[in-house]
VOGU-3710 file (C-alpha; in Angstrom, 3 decimals, decimal comma):
1> xxxxxxxxxx> -2,769/42,174/-45,384  -0,103/42,101/-42,707  -2,534/39,103/-40,277  -2,762/37,111/-43,412  1,448/37,394/-43,956  1,998/36,896/-40,397  -0,557/33,545/-40,112  0,646/32,194/-42,878  4,440/32,257/-41,749  3,538/30,910/-38,448
11> xxxxxxxxxx> 1,590/28,002/-40,316  4,580/27,408/-41,863  6,783/27,521/-38,686  4,022/25,178/-36,798  4,075/22,798/-40,074  8,292/22,623/-39,872  8,284/22,265/-35,911  5,812/19,349/-36,220  7,852/17,803/-38,987  10,842/17,533/-37,416
21> xxxxxxxxxx> 9,134/16,114/-34,196  7,928/13,479/-36,621  11,626/12,987/-37,505  13,008/13,521/-34,075  10,653/10,629/-33,014  11,985/8,445/-36,091  15,494/8,734/-35,303  14,574/6,677/-31,343  15,900/3,486/-31,957  13,531/1,117/-30,590
31> xxxxxxxxxx> 15,864/-0,611/-27,300  16,448/-4,405/-27,822  13,671/-6,766/-26,062  15,999/-9,555/-25,622  16,184/-10,550/-21,854  19,175/-9,201/-20,567  20,563/-9,358/-17,639  21,258/-6,366/-15,213  23,353/-4,935/-12,234  22,598/-1,153/-11,728
41> xxxxxxxxxx> 21,379/-0,913/-8,035  18,094/1,496/-8,499  15,940/3,527/-6,118  12,275/3,979/-7,100  11,241/7,498/-5,917  7,666/8,430/-5,094  6,274/11,415/-3,537  2,477/11,361/-2,356  0,058/13,698/-0,925  -3,305/12,441/-0,228
51> xxxxxxxxxx> -3,778/9,422/-2,344  -4,891/6,603/-0,510  -7,014/5,958/-3,655  -4,172/5,220/-5,264  -1,041/4,408/-3,794  -1,405/0,807/-3,182  -1,466/-0,108/-6,652  1,341/1,799/-7,622  3,527/0,314/-4,614  2,072/-3,414/-5,892
61> xxxxxxxxxx> 2,739/-2,535/-9,237  6,530/-1,748/-8,265  6,935/-4,593/-6,092  5,973/-7,098/-8,947  8,763/-6,219/-10,833  11,018/-8,805/-13,041  14,027/-7,182/-11,148  16,707/-8,552/-9,087  15,090/-7,902/-5,786  18,552/-6,976/-3,667
71> xxxxxxxxxx> 19,113/-4,563/-6,752  16,149/-2,860/-6,145  14,963/0,013/-2,961  11,564/1,593/-3,118  11,364/5,120/-0,911  7,752/6,665/-0,602  7,543/9,933/0,683  4,409/11,200/2,371  4,286/14,345/2,305  1,995/15,871/4,963
81> xxxxxxxxxx> -1,328/13,468/3,897  -4,359/14,248/5,679  -5,925/10,910/4,427  -5,178/7,334/4,832  -1,716/7,530/2,297  0,848/7,325/4,966  -1,088/4,265/6,973  -1,240/1,830/3,677  2,405/2,890/2,792  3,278/1,851/6,254
91> xxxxxxxxxx> 1,598/-1,350/5,308  4,236/-2,400/3,003  7,419/-2,290/5,425  7,378/-5,884/5,524  8,162/-5,725/1,445  10,872/-3,468/1,888  9,072/-0,431/1,384  10,842/2,693/3,305  8,110/5,449/4,414  9,368/8,847/4,843
101> xxxxxxxxxx> 7,446/11,302/6,364  8,087/14,848/5,193  8,005/17,197/8,013  8,792/20,847/7,927  7,692/23,800/9,459  8,582/26,340/6,867  6,910/27,040/4,424  7,715/26,226/0,839  6,285/26,231/-2,729  7,697/23,143/-3,873
111> xxxxxxxxxx> 7,069/20,265/-1,685  7,393/17,768/-3,846  10,986/18,876/-5,467  11,814/18,913/-0,913  10,154/15,209/-0,976  12,227/14,017/-3,909  15,656/15,663/-2,085  14,525/13,582/0,888  14,232/10,537/-0,538  17,187/11,301/-3,083
121> xxxxxxxxxx> 19,126/11,873/0,614  18,278/8,491/1,976  18,361/6,047/-1,298  21,527/4,015/-1,815  20,981/3,092/-5,439  23,458/4,364/-8,277  20,435/5,146/-10,754  16,955/7,337/-9,247  13,951/6,316/-11,263  11,233/8,537/-10,188
131> xxxxxxxxxx> 7,233/8,070/-10,955  3,814/9,241/-9,504  1,538/8,161/-6,658  -0,802/7,247/-9,392  0,686/5,013/-11,930  0,820/1,859/-12,495  3,389/-0,240/-14,834  4,216/-3,969/-16,661  6,227/-6,393/-14,778  8,795/-5,514/-17,251
141> xxxxxxxxxx> 9,327/-1,971/-16,837  12,471/-1,563/-14,652  14,585/-4,153/-16,163  13,410/-2,702/-20,151  14,425/1,343/-18,682  17,673/-0,137/-16,657  18,760/-1,804/-19,636  18,722/1,090/-21,811  21,081/2,535/-19,549  23,799/0,021/-18,966
151> xxxxxxxxxx> 23,898/-0,349/-22,451  23,922/3,301/-23,713  25,414/5,149/-20,144  23,231/7,609/-20,591  22,937/10,562/-17,740  18,821/10,913/-17,561  16,236/8,441/-19,205  12,943/9,827/-19,808  10,209/7,240/-21,031  6,928/7,218/-22,302
161> xxxxxxxxxx> 3,614/7,936/-19,673  0,469/7,433/-21,371  -3,344/7,555/-19,910  -5,921/4,656/-19,873  -9,209/3,472/-18,305  -10,732/6,164/-19,878  -14,272/7,074/-18,464  -15,549/9,747/-20,875  -15,066/11,238/-24,392  -13,338/14,196/-22,281
171> xxxxxxxxxx> -10,929/11,415/-21,078  -9,939/10,269/-24,226  -9,274/13,695/-26,119  -6,734/14,169/-22,795  -4,993/10,754/-24,047  -4,784/12,169/-27,674  -3,338/15,255/-26,365  -0,817/13,931/-23,954  0,526/11,632/-26,102  1,017/14,812/-28,882
181> xxxxxxxxxx> 3,258/16,228/-25,078  4,749/13,061/-24,602  5,619/12,586/-28,178  7,074/16,394/-28,344  9,780/15,752/-25,614  10,766/12,565/-26,905  11,402/13,948/-30,090  13,356/16,695/-28,981  15,603/14,136/-27,240  15,958/12,079/-30,340
191> xxxxxxxxxx> 17,075/15,495/-32,368  19,526/16,063/-29,256  17,841/19,144/-27,902  15,878/17,848/-24,841  12,576/20,315/-24,262  10,339/18,607/-21,842  10,031/15,206/-19,946  7,572/13,450/-17,399  8,644/13,028/-13,670  6,155/10,210/-13,375
201> xxxxxxxxxx> 8,407/8,370/-15,938  12,205/9,551/-15,371  15,369/7,843/-14,822  18,701/9,653/-13,704  22,073/9,061/-11,832  22,062/9,612/-8,178  25,941/11,029/-8,725  24,491/13,577/-11,270  21,719/14,931/-9,448  24,116/15,856/-6,408
211> xxxxxxxxxx> 26,426/17,071/-8,888  24,128/19,624/-10,703  23,250/20,843/-7,367  19,758/18,939/-7,222  16,891/21,134/-7,454  18,992/24,234/-6,062  17,680/27,555/-8,445  14,468/25,590/-9,641  13,093/25,334/-6,604  10,958/28,381/-5,773
221> xxxxxxxxxx> 8,542/26,989/-8,072  5,754/24,073/-7,337  6,011/22,069/-10,387  9,832/21,589/-12,598  10,815/18,310/-10,624  11,288/16,908/-14,139  11,845/19,199/-16,644  13,751/22,097/-15,238  15,915/19,320/-14,204  16,186/17,780/-17,091
231> xxxxxxxxxx> 17,204/21,205/-18,415  20,178/21,460/-16,421  21,497/17,737/-17,281  20,838/18,713/-21,058  22,933/22,088/-20,293  26,182/20,100/-19,082  25,192/16,310/-20,793  23,602/17,889/-24,032  24,643/13,904/-25,484  23,913/11,663/-22,814
241> xxxxxxxxxx> 20,211/12,295/-22,303  18,168/9,167/-24,086  14,378/8,477/-24,360  13,541/4,438/-23,649  11,007/4,002/-26,687  9,552/0,855/-25,583  6,315/-0,053/-24,830  7,267/-2,151/-21,519  8,399/1,168/-20,559  5,088/2,725/-20,579
251> xxxxxxxxxx> 3,809/4,244/-16,787  0,203/4,400/-17,110  -1,811/6,812/-15,226  -5,431/8,541/-15,567  -6,645/11,920/-16,808  -8,463/14,224/-15,126  -12,061/13,609/-14,851  -13,269/17,296/-14,849  -12,385/19,975/-16,904  -11,697/22,417/-13,911
261> xxxxxxxxxx> -8,817/19,572/-12,979  -7,487/19,348/-16,328  -6,467/23,231/-16,781  -5,824/23,109/-13,078  -2,832/20,814/-14,136  -1,773/22,474/-17,309  -1,315/25,397/-15,540  0,988/24,351/-13,122  3,200/22,860/-15,543  2,869/25,487/-17,954
271> xxxxxxxxxx> 4,334/27,525/-15,088  7,776/26,431/-15,768  8,243/28,366/-18,688  9,079/31,194/-16,849  12,315/29,655/-15,650  13,569/28,568/-19,203  16,879/28,900/-19,417  17,126/27,487/-22,677  16,193/30,521/-25,402  15,317/28,061/-28,342
281> xxxxxxxxxx> 12,886/26,165/-26,476  11,242/29,633/-25,327  11,150/30,852/-28,815  9,375/27,605/-30,213  6,815/27,692/-27,209  6,325/31,319/-27,626  6,371/30,540/-31,547  3,221/27,919/-31,082  1,030/30,497/-28,470  1,525/32,894/-31,734
291> xxxxxxxxxx> -0,022/30,535/-34,076  -2,891/29,566/-32,304  -3,581/33,297/-31,231  -3,474/34,190/-34,621  -5,961/31,567/-35,039  -8,378/32,167/-32,540  -8,165/36,278/-34,055  -8,519/34,754/-37,739  -11,817/33,269/-35,662  -12,902/36,496/-34,808
301> xxxxxxxxxx> -12,594/38,078/-37,993  -14,635/35,361/-39,726  -17,425/37,055/-38,029  -16,464/40,460/-40,052  -14,803/39,180/-43,122  -14,852/36,634/-45,584  -11,311/36,148/-46,123  -10,801/36,024/-42,674  -13,274/33,267/-43,163  -11,153/31,576/-45,453
311> xxxxxxxxxx> -7,941/32,311/-43,635  -8,903/30,924/-40,212  -10,546/27,606/-42,459  -6,836/26,882/-44,459  -5,237/27,728/-40,858  -6,921/24,866/-38,674  -6,943/22,468/-42,078  -3,095/22,728/-42,594  -2,421/22,599/-38,411  -5,188/19,155/-38,108
321> xxxxxxxxxx> -3,194/17,933/-41,181  0,493/18,574/-39,602  -0,378/17,254/-35,911  -2,681/13,695/-37,782  1,388/13,458/-39,583  3,342/13,835/-36,142  0,760/12,172/-33,891  -0,010/9,147/-36,316  3,658/7,197/-34,984  2,712/7,925/-31,390
331> xxxxxxxxxx> -0,768/6,899/-31,816  0,338/3,443/-32,991  3,033/3,055/-30,507  0,402/2,953/-27,949  -1,815/1,091/-30,195  -4,661/3,819/-29,587  -4,938/4,933/-33,191  -9,056/4,752/-32,742  -8,115/8,362/-30,564  -7,271/9,945/-34,028
341> xxxxxxxxxx> -11,201/10,208/-34,953  -11,412/13,013/-32,043  -8,720/15,543/-33,784  -10,684/17,257/-36,241  -12,509/18,373/-32,543  -9,741/18,837/-30,319  -7,284/20,873/-32,737  -9,784/23,301/-32,385  -10,559/23,176/-29,047  -6,524/23,434/-28,456
351> xxxxxxxxxx> -6,379/26,887/-29,477  -8,528/28,397/-27,247  -6,742/25,962/-24,294  -3,128/26,930/-25,881  -4,091/30,862/-25,465  -5,460/30,706/-22,270  -3,039/28,222/-20,979  -0,340/30,915/-22,293  -1,284/33,882/-20,196  -2,647/31,814/-16,942
361> xxxxxxxxxx> 0,352/29,596/-16,824  2,865/32,482/-16,408  0,315/34,585/-14,374  -0,531/34,833/-10,446  -0,798/30,850/-8,500  -2,933/28,249/-8,102  -4,128/25,599/-6,172  -2,392/21,595/-6,327  -2,854/19,080/-3,875  -4,942/21,755/-1,502
371> xxxx> -2,315/24,699/-1,174  -1,486/27,685/-2,915  1,266/27,545/-5,010  3,131/29,196/-7,961
//
């Protein structure tokens, strides 16, 4: 009875969370799509390590932006690459691309934060726009984000990141799961309680970065150049954070090709939770983790009790319906509604994944970009 009661409470909790997140997503206005003149100097930053297969496409997509060239600079940091990444970046020198080679003998846990900090120090733009070395975007990406910045005066703007060009059903499931994460971050901003964002599409004022001490205090983790910095801004300026809810602002990247790479990435992302200072966000994460844990417990109990089996089925069905309700507008935004056909399987797999990542992401070290970090 105790397990059943707690499971029911957590089920209601999870459903209510997704209902509020749905409202948060709906609350975010669609920015005007009218072409507007822009006046903000922008510094686009990329930290790259061993990205010879992608960095050329990313730079080409950025150089193709429909944005005044005199108001735009691109700085790419080569983080001790052992392949041709630096050579490829250098080949764009004539196009105004600035290559920064990161050289440090000191062993760090977050080379990416160090790379971004070095780039910001050498930047001249009012607005910093960060993306990753394996991303592509449309020609109106930068103009759309800057237009929102100039219109609303936000100090930090998170924008959508979506997987594309999936090569397998596993990658399609990742795309749907990633839409859930992007939607969660966007919705929390819409509710004025920012919780998460993605560093592959993040803009913030340069002066705010220095006003808040940059990554000081969060530089002991390999990850967190996005979420943890978002939390620093939200603590000081909770009403000055926006989400650019426009297709033109989307950055596209690719899902992980295998389970090992996927789990390693998600473990890295989950490791940031150890530094969360906002207790509300911590409680949200713990509540969702406990809900999935109880589903797993009832699933195990199903082997011994018919009542447990029925409870487990009820929890999974409610979970699936709540996620469908939340994900429908997100898949419509991304024009990927067909991905919802994979939701029944994803909802079940999500239980095991959440329980595992909740533990693994907060314990021990892991490998990332050929380095052992925590």
